[in-house]
C-alpha positions in Angstrom: -96.6 -2.2 -85.1 -93.9 -2.3 -82.4 -93.6 -3.0 -78.7 -91.0 -1.2 -76.5 -90.6 -3.9 -73.8 -88.5 -1.9 -71.5 -88.8 1.8 -70.7 -88.9 4.0 -67.5 -91.9 6.2 -67.9 -91.8 7.1 -64.2 -88.5 8.9 -64.6 -88.3 12.7 -64.4 -87.7 12.9 -68.2 -91.1 11.7 -68.9 -93.4 11.8 -65.8 -94.8 15.3 -66.2 -95.9 14.8 -69.9 -96.4 11.0 -70.4 -99.2 11.5 -72.8 -97.0 13.6 -75.2 -94.5 10.7 -75.3 -97.1 8.1 -75.8 -98.5 10.0 -78.7 -95.2 10.3 -80.3 -94.7 6.6 -79.8 -98.0 5.9 -81.4 -97.3 8.0 -84.4 -94.3 5.8 -85.2 -96.2 2.5 -84.7 -95.3 1.8 -81.0 -98.6 0.5 -79.7 -97.4 -1.2 -76.5 -95.0 0.0 -73.8 -93.8 -1.8 -70.7 -92.7 0.5 -68.0 -90.3 -1.1 -65.5 -90.2 -1.1 -61.7 -86.7 -0.7 -60.1 -87.7 -0.6 -56.5 -90.9 -0.6 -54.5 -91.8 3.1 -55.0 -91.2 2.9 -58.8 -93.1 -0.4 -59.2 -96.1 1.3 -57.6 -95.8 4.2 -60.0 -95.4 1.8 -63.0 -98.7 0.4 -62.0 -100.3 3.7 -61.8 -99.1 4.7 -65.2 -100.4 1.3 -66.6 -103.8 1.9 -65.1 -104.0 5.4 -66.6 -102.9 4.4 -70.1 -104.2 1.3 -71.9 -101.1 1.0 -74.0 -98.9 0.8 -71.0 -98.1 -2.2 -69.0 -96.0 -2.6 -65.8 -93.4 -4.7 -64.1 -92.5 -4.8 -60.4 -89.2 -5.5 -58.9 -85.9 -4.5 -57.3 -83.1 -3.5 -59.7 -79.5 -4.8 -58.5 -78.4 -1.2 -58.1 -81.2 -0.9 -55.4 -80.6 -4.4 -54.0 -81.1 -4.9 -50.3 -81.5 -7.9 -48.0 -85.2 -8.5 -48.6 -87.2 -10.1 -45.6 -90.5 -12.0 -45.9 -92.5 -8.7 -45.4 -90.8 -7.0 -48.4 -91.3 -10.1 -50.5 -95.0 -10.0 -49.5 -95.2 -6.4 -50.8 -93.7 -7.4 -54.1 -96.1 -10.3 -54.4 -99.1 -8.1 -53.6 -97.9 -5.5 -56.3 -97.4 -8.4 -58.7 -101.1 -9.3 -58.3 -102.3 -6.1 -60.1 -103.8 -7.2 -63.5 -101.7 -4.5 -65.3 -98.4 -6.3 -64.2 -97.0 -8.6 -66.7 -93.6 -9.5 -65.2 -91.3 -9.3 -62.2 -88.3 -7.2 -62.5 -86.0 -5.7 -63.4 -84.0 -7.9 -61.0 -80.5 -9.4 -61.5 -76.8 -9.0 -61.0 -74.7 -6.0 -62.0 -71.0 -6.8 -61.2 -69.9 -4.0 -63.6 -70.9 -1.2 -61.6 -71.1 -3.1 -58.2 -73.3 -0.4 -56.6 -74.4 -3.0 -54.0 -72.4 -5.7 -52.4 -72.4 -8.9 -54.5 -73.8 -11.1 -51.6 -76.7 -8.6 -51.3 -77.3 -8.6 -55.0 -77.5 -12.4 -54.9 -79.8 -12.5 -52.0 -82.2 -10.0 -53.4 -82.3 -11.7 -56.8 -83.0 -15.1 -55.3 -85.7 -13.7 -53.0 -87.4 -12.1 -56.1 -87.1 -15.4 -58.0 -89.0 -17.3 -55.2 -91.8 -14.7 -55.7 -91.8 -15.0 -59.5 -92.0 -18.8 -59.2 -95.0 -18.4 -56.8 -97.0 -15.9 -58.9 -95.9 -17.5 -62.2 -95.0 -14.3 -64.1 -92.1 -13.9 -66.5 -88.9 -12.3 -65.2 -87.0 -9.2 -66.6 -83.3 -9.8 -65.9 -80.7 -7.2 -65.7 -77.3 -9.1 -66.0 -74.1 -7.2 -66.5 -70.7 -8.9 -66.2 -72.3 -11.6 -64.2 -73.3 -14.2 -66.5 -71.8 -17.2 -65.0 -73.3 -16.3 -61.5 -76.6 -15.8 -63.3 -76.4 -19.3 -64.9 -75.5 -20.8 -61.5 -78.4 -18.9 -59.8 -80.9 -20.0 -62.4 -79.9 -23.7 -62.2 -80.8 -23.7 -58.5 -84.4 -22.6 -59.4 -84.9 -25.5 -61.8 -87.9 -25.1 -64.2 -90.1 -23.2 -61.7 -89.9 -19.9 -63.6 -92.4 -18.9 -66.3 -89.9 -17.7 -68.7 -88.0 -14.4 -68.9 -86.0 -12.0 -70.9 -82.4 -10.9 -70.7 -83.1 -7.1 -70.8 -80.5 -5.0 -72.7 -78.5 -8.1 -73.6 -74.8 -7.5 -73.3 -73.2 -10.9 -73.8 -71.6 -12.5 -76.8 -72.9 -15.3 -79.0 -71.8 -18.2 -76.7 -73.5 -16.5 -73.8 -76.6 -15.8 -75.8 -76.8 -19.4 -76.8 -76.9 -20.6 -73.2 -79.6 -18.1 -72.5 -81.6 -19.4 -75.4 -81.0 -22.9 -74.3 -82.6 -22.0 -70.9 -85.7 -20.8 -72.7 -85.2 -17.0 -72.3 -85.8 -14.1 -74.8 -83.0 -11.7 -75.7 -84.0 -8.0 -75.7 -82.2 -5.8 -78.2 -81.6 -2.1 -77.2 -80.5 1.0 -79.1 -76.9 -0.2 -78.5 -77.3 -2.3 -81.6 -77.2 0.8 -83.8 -73.7 1.8 -82.4 -70.8 1.2 -84.7 -68.7 -0.7 -82.2 -71.5 -3.0 -80.8 -70.0 -6.0 -82.7 -71.0 -8.7 -80.2 -74.6 -7.6 -80.1 -74.9 -7.3 -83.7 -73.5 -10.8 -84.1 -76.1 -12.1 -81.7 -78.9 -10.3 -83.6 -77.7 -12.0 -86.8 -77.6 -15.5 -85.3 -80.4 -15.6 -82.8 -83.7 -17.1 -83.8 -86.1 -14.5 -84.6 -88.8 -15.9 -82.4 -86.6 -15.2 -79.4 -85.9 -11.5 -80.0 -87.5 -8.5 -78.3 -86.9 -4.7 -78.8 -86.5 -2.2 -76.3 -85.4 1.4 -75.6 -84.5 1.4 -71.9 -85.5 5.0 -72.1 -84.3 7.4 -71.1 -81.0 5.6 -71.6 -79.1 4.1 -74.5 -80.4 6.4 -77.2 -80.0 4.8 -80.7 -78.4 6.4 -83.7 -79.3 8.9 -85.1 -80.5 10.5 -81.9 -77.4 9.3 -79.8 -76.7 12.0 -77.1 -80.4 13.0 -76.6 -82.8 11.6 -74.1 -84.1 8.2 -75.3 -87.9 7.6 -75.7 -90.2 4.8 -76.7 -90.8 6.3 -80.2 -87.1 5.7 -80.9 -87.5 1.9 -80.8 -88.2 2.0 -84.6 -84.7 2.8 -85.2 -83.6 -0.3 -83.4 -86.1 -2.4 -85.5 -84.6 -0.9 -88.5 -81.0 -1.9 -87.6 -82.2 -5.4 -86.8 -83.8 -5.7 -90.1 -80.7 -4.5 -91.8 -78.5 -7.0 -89.9 -80.8 -9.9 -90.5 -81.3 -8.9 -94.1 -85.0 -8.9 -94.0 -87.8 -6.3 -94.0 -88.6 -3.9 -91.3 -92.2 -5.2 -91.4 -91.1 -8.8 -90.6 -89.1 -7.6 -87.6 -92.0 -5.6 -86.3 -94.4 -8.3 -86.8 -92.2 -11.0 -85.2 -91.0 -9.0 -82.1 -94.5 -7.9 -81.4 -95.7 -11.3 -81.5 -92.9 -12.3 -79.2 -93.5 -9.6 -76.8 -97.3 -10.5 -76.7 -96.4 -14.1 -76.2 -94.0 -13.6 -73.3 -95.9 -11.0 -71.4 -99.4 -12.0 -72.2 -100.3 -8.7 -73.9 -103.2 -8.1 -76.0 -102.0 -8.1 -79.6 -102.6 -4.7 -81.3 -105.2 -4.7 -83.9 -104.0 -4.1 -87.6 -105.0 -0.7 -88.9 
């Protein structure tokens, strides 16, 4: 059994036929999927999907590509959305200095505002951090230990960066990128990180793993990522599935799937 901890089921590639993709995922052992909010509208849609499908859970948040100067009224909206029982985390939120689609000061302010909400509602955080790890570490330091854990979605750092994230108590989420031949840093991290701190994700419809690279990614493909992680760690697929499912249920407070 597997959990896809990060997908975007509200995107056009899926929204017209969500049951079809959920069935395909279930056939390959993917019993839980977390669909991610990237702005207020998609967060509301993620909640609707989670309410309609018992295997789907939601997060709510504002992606750095959509960052804006959040005032107290917007923070109240995020907090209200987060109170829905199908919401298991805040995010995805963070800093993206690779694409820089929003000014960096705006990204920082948006992240800090959401971290304040996460501290208040005591939900874990889904972080999107790209080419901004030092800024991320500085930001997290200012929030002390007020956060209830979190995960570095689609982790893109090297082992020294990973170790700092682990020292802060965060999980590392492994995307399909790990199957790419040139993903040496990520593969090194997967070999070295404690198994009880790894999660699996697709980031569907993006980052499709080998052997489907070039096609639209979907939650069922997370099993390819699990297979690659097992290969890198020289262990069984079953061990990776069991451990990463347990990790996801622990972090996000999910009901563990019953054995069949």
